[in-house]
C-alpha positions in Angstrom: 116.6 110.8 112.3 113.5 113.0 112.5 113.9 113.2 115.9 110.9 111.9 118.6 107.3 111.4 118.1 104.9 110.0 121.0 102.9 106.9 121.1 100.3 105.3 123.1 101.6 101.8 124.5 100.4 99.3 126.2 102.3 98.2 129.1 100.1 95.5 130.6 96.4 94.4 130.7 94.3 97.5 131.7 97.2 99.9 131.9 98.3 102.6 129.1 100.8 105.3 129.2 102.7 107.4 126.1 106.1 106.8 125.3 108.6 108.9 123.2 109.8 106.7 120.4 112.9 107.2 117.9 111.2 108.6 114.5 114.0 107.5 111.6 114.1 109.2 108.3 111.8 108.2 105.5 113.4 106.1 102.8 113.2 105.7 99.2 109.7 105.0 98.9 108.2 105.9 102.2 106.4 108.5 103.9 106.6 111.2 106.6 102.7 111.3 108.6 102.1 113.6 110.9 98.9 112.4 112.8 95.4 114.7 112.7 93.3 112.4 114.2 93.0 108.6 115.4 90.0 106.3 116.2 89.5 103.7 118.9 87.3 100.9 117.8 85.7 100.6 120.9 85.0 96.6 120.8 88.5 95.2 119.6 90.4 98.0 121.2 89.1 97.5 124.5 89.0 93.8 124.5 92.9 93.9 123.4 93.0 96.6 126.5 92.1 94.3 128.6 94.3 91.6 127.4 91.1 89.3 126.3 93.0 88.2 123.1 93.1 84.3 123.4 97.0 83.3 123.1 95.9 81.0 120.0 95.0 84.0 118.0 97.9 86.3 118.8 98.9 86.2 115.3 95.9 86.7 113.5 94.8 89.5 115.5 98.4 91.4 114.5 97.6 95.1 113.9 99.8 96.0 110.2 101.8 98.6 112.4 102.0 96.6 116.1 105.0 96.6 118.1 105.2 94.6 120.8 103.1 91.3 121.5 99.7 90.3 123.4 98.8 91.0 126.0 101.4 93.2 126.5 103.8 95.6 126.4 102.0 96.2 122.5 101.3 99.6 120.6 98.5 98.9 118.8 95.7 100.6 117.0 94.3 100.8 113.2 92.7 104.3 112.4 94.8 106.8 111.9 94.2 109.8 109.5 97.1 112.1 109.0 99.0 114.2 106.3 102.0 113.6 104.7 104.7 116.0 105.5 107.6 114.1 103.6 107.5 111.8 100.2 106.6 111.1 96.7 105.4 114.4 95.1 102.1 112.5 94.5 101.2 112.6 97.9 103.1 115.2 99.7 101.0 117.7 101.8 98.0 115.5 100.9 95.4 113.9 104.0 95.8 109.9 103.9 94.1 107.0 106.0 96.3 104.5 107.3 96.3 101.1 109.6 98.3 102.6 111.9 98.1 102.5 115.7 97.9 105.8 118.3 101.3 107.9 117.4 102.2 111.4 116.5 104.0 110.9 113.9 105.2 107.9 112.2 106.8 106.6 109.0 105.4 103.9 106.6 105.9 102.5 103.0 103.9 104.8 100.5 101.8 101.6 99.7 100.4 101.9 103.2 98.6 104.9 103.1 95.7 106.1 101.0 94.7 109.7 100.0 91.3 110.8 102.0 88.8 111.9 99.0 88.4 116.0 99.2 84.4 115.7 100.1 85.6 113.4 103.3 86.4 115.2 106.2 89.6 114.4 107.6 88.2 113.6 111.0 85.4 111.4 110.0 87.6 109.6 107.8 89.2 107.6 111.1 85.9 105.4 110.8 87.2 103.9 107.3 88.6 100.7 109.2 85.4 100.0 110.5 83.4 101.1 107.5 85.7 98.6 105.4 84.9 96.2 108.0 81.1 96.6 106.9 81.5 96.7 103.1 82.9 93.2 103.8 80.4 92.1 106.1 77.4 93.1 103.4 79.4 91.4 100.7 79.4 87.8 102.9 76.0 88.4 103.6 74.8 89.2 100.1 71.6 90.9 101.2 68.5 91.2 98.2 66.3 93.9 97.3 63.5 94.0 99.5 64.8 91.9 102.3 64.0 92.1 105.8 66.8 92.7 108.0 68.1 93.6 111.5 71.2 94.4 112.5 71.6 93.3 115.9 74.2 95.3 118.3 74.5 99.2 117.7 78.4 99.2 118.2 80.5 100.6 115.5 80.6 98.0 113.4 76.9 97.4 113.7 76.0 101.1 113.3 78.6 101.1 109.9 76.4 97.4 108.5 73.0 99.7 109.3 74.3 102.9 107.6 75.3 101.2 104.2 72.3 99.0 104.7 70.0 102.0 104.6 70.9 102.9 100.9 69.8 99.6 100.2 67.1 99.6 97.6 63.3 98.4 99.7 64.9 96.9 102.6 63.5 96.8 106.0 66.3 97.3 108.1 66.3 97.8 111.8 69.0 98.2 114.1 68.5 96.5 117.5 69.9 97.5 120.9 69.7 97.4 124.4 70.8 100.5 124.8 67.6 102.9 124.2 70.1 105.7 123.2 70.4 104.1 120.3 67.7 105.0 118.4 69.0 108.4 118.1 71.7 107.0 115.9 69.9 104.6 114.2 67.6 108.3 112.8 70.8 109.5 112.1 71.6 106.7 109.7 67.9 106.5 108.6 67.0 103.0 109.8 64.5 102.2 112.4 65.6 100.9 116.3 64.3 98.6 118.5 64.7 97.0 121.8 66.0 93.3 121.4 61.9 92.1 122.9 60.4 94.4 120.6 62.6 94.0 117.3 60.5 92.5 114.1 61.1 88.8 113.5 60.5 87.1 109.9 64.0 88.6 109.2 65.8 87.0 105.6 69.2 88.5 106.9 70.3 89.7 110.7 73.7 90.8 110.8 75.2 90.3 114.5 77.3 92.5 116.1 77.0 93.1 119.8 79.5 90.2 120.7 77.2 88.7 123.5 75.3 85.5 123.6 72.0 86.7 124.0 72.5 89.1 120.8 73.4 86.0 118.6 70.3 83.8 120.2 68.1 86.9 120.0 69.3 86.9 116.2 68.6 83.3 115.6 65.0 83.8 116.8 64.5 86.8 114.8 64.9 84.8 111.5 62.5 83.4 108.9 62.9 79.9 108.2 65.9 79.6 105.9 67.2 82.3 107.5 70.7 83.8 107.7 73.0 84.9 110.6 76.0 86.7 109.8 78.1 87.1 112.4 80.4 89.9 112.3 81.5 90.0 116.4 84.6 88.6 118.3 84.8 86.9 121.0 88.0 87.0 121.9 88.5 84.4 124.8 85.2 84.2 125.4 82.8 81.0 125.0 79.2 81.3 123.5 76.1 78.9 124.4 73.7 79.0 121.2 70.5 77.0 121.2 70.7 75.0 118.5 68.2 72.3 119.1 64.3 73.7 119.1 64.0 74.8 115.6 67.1 75.8 114.1 67.2 72.4 112.0 64.0 72.1 111.1 63.7 75.5 109.9 67.2 75.3 108.3 68.5 78.4 109.7 72.5 79.4 108.9 75.0 81.2 110.7 77.8 82.6 108.7 81.0 84.1 110.1 82.5 87.1 108.2 85.9 88.6 109.3 88.1 91.1 107.6 91.1 90.1 107.3 90.6 88.6 104.4 88.5 89.7 101.8 84.9 87.7 101.7 84.6 84.8 98.8 82.2 86.9 97.3 84.6 89.9 95.5 88.4 87.5 96.3 89.3 87.4 92.6 88.2 90.7 91.6 89.1 93.3 94.6 91.9 93.9 96.3 92.5 95.3 100.3 93.1 98.4 98.5 90.2 98.6 96.4 88.1 97.6 99.7 89.0 100.8 101.7 89.3 102.5 98.7 85.2 102.2 98.6 85.2 102.9 102.2 86.5 106.1 102.2 84.5 107.0 99.2 81.0 105.9 101.6 82.5 108.1 104.3 81.6 111.2 102.1 77.8 110.8 103.4 77.3 113.0 106.2 75.1 110.8 108.3 78.1 108.6 109.1 79.2 111.3 111.6 77.1 109.8 113.7 79.4 106.8 114.5 81.8 109.2 116.1 80.3 109.5 119.7 82.9 111.7 121.0 86.9 113.0 121.1 89.2 113.5 123.3 92.9 115.1 123.3 96.1 112.2 122.1 97.3 113.3 125.7 94.4 111.8 127.4 94.3 108.7 125.7 96.0 107.1 129.3 92.6 107.8 131.4 90.3 107.8 128.3 91.0 104.1 127.1 89.8 102.4 130.9 87.0 104.4 130.7 85.7 103.1 127.4 87.3 99.7 128.7 84.6 99.7 131.3 81.1 101.2 129.9 82.1 104.3 131.4 82.2 106.3 128.1 79.6 104.3 126.3 81.3 105.0 122.5 81.0 103.9 119.2 83.7 105.4 117.7 85.8 107.6 120.0 88.1 109.8 118.3 91.4 111.1 119.4 92.7 115.0 118.5 96.2 115.3 118.0 98.1 118.8 118.0 99.1 120.8 115.4 102.7 120.1 115.9 101.8 116.6 115.9 102.8 116.0 119.2 
């Protein structure tokens, strides 16, 4: 046995704690990873923290290495970057990304980790899972050259989508949010910014990521005739009402869902999950994406930080968790 590691557990909705967990020796085809950083995805993880995962979605919402069940006790998370301390020669000593919860050291199959490219700092690599969501959303959205595009909701996913769209030839891209401080993030990403009431309309495409009824309604209002809203928000157990009367039918508007749990049908025959995650890591070589990391705390502080993230006291995009050199 490799002794013990320390892991963050949701003991019950709204209450987290750090527990000692037994760490097995890595077997054939496995790696032992010492965590350097993990990231808190504020939307999904705070929903889990509040106990807001609907019963009918408990299976769908499971993270790859989750322990326990919703609403708790549960060990949940999926943005971890660390160094391989033991494992196959081609991975030993390398910095890797893994869809693992917040834990100081862990043993997983070697196939579950992917090396971080040399040009991507370890601290930025925690964004890989969210940028992967953005990649899948844009495979679903299929924007065209010169499109007029709004991204409604400047959270972690919305900002990631906007960052990738900033590279798109000839596109007019505007990030839309009620929080005026997100204008600084938009500038760093190279896109426009507007409050919802001031956003430019006649959009060919709107990507909605605010997880609010008001945001989705405004997304429909921003569309040009025959335009499309791609919905990437996760509402958990909340009900949403939409104005599907008025001009919804006469203007032939479309609302499409996008979800990272499966690869977009547009690429399903030609891309694997590893391909998609590898692409996300490559895209993180762009230093502009560092703007998505809005704060950092030590791992030991996570039980106090998570309630503040869930309540909105900390208005985070990605909140980064830092681990000690010893992996504890």
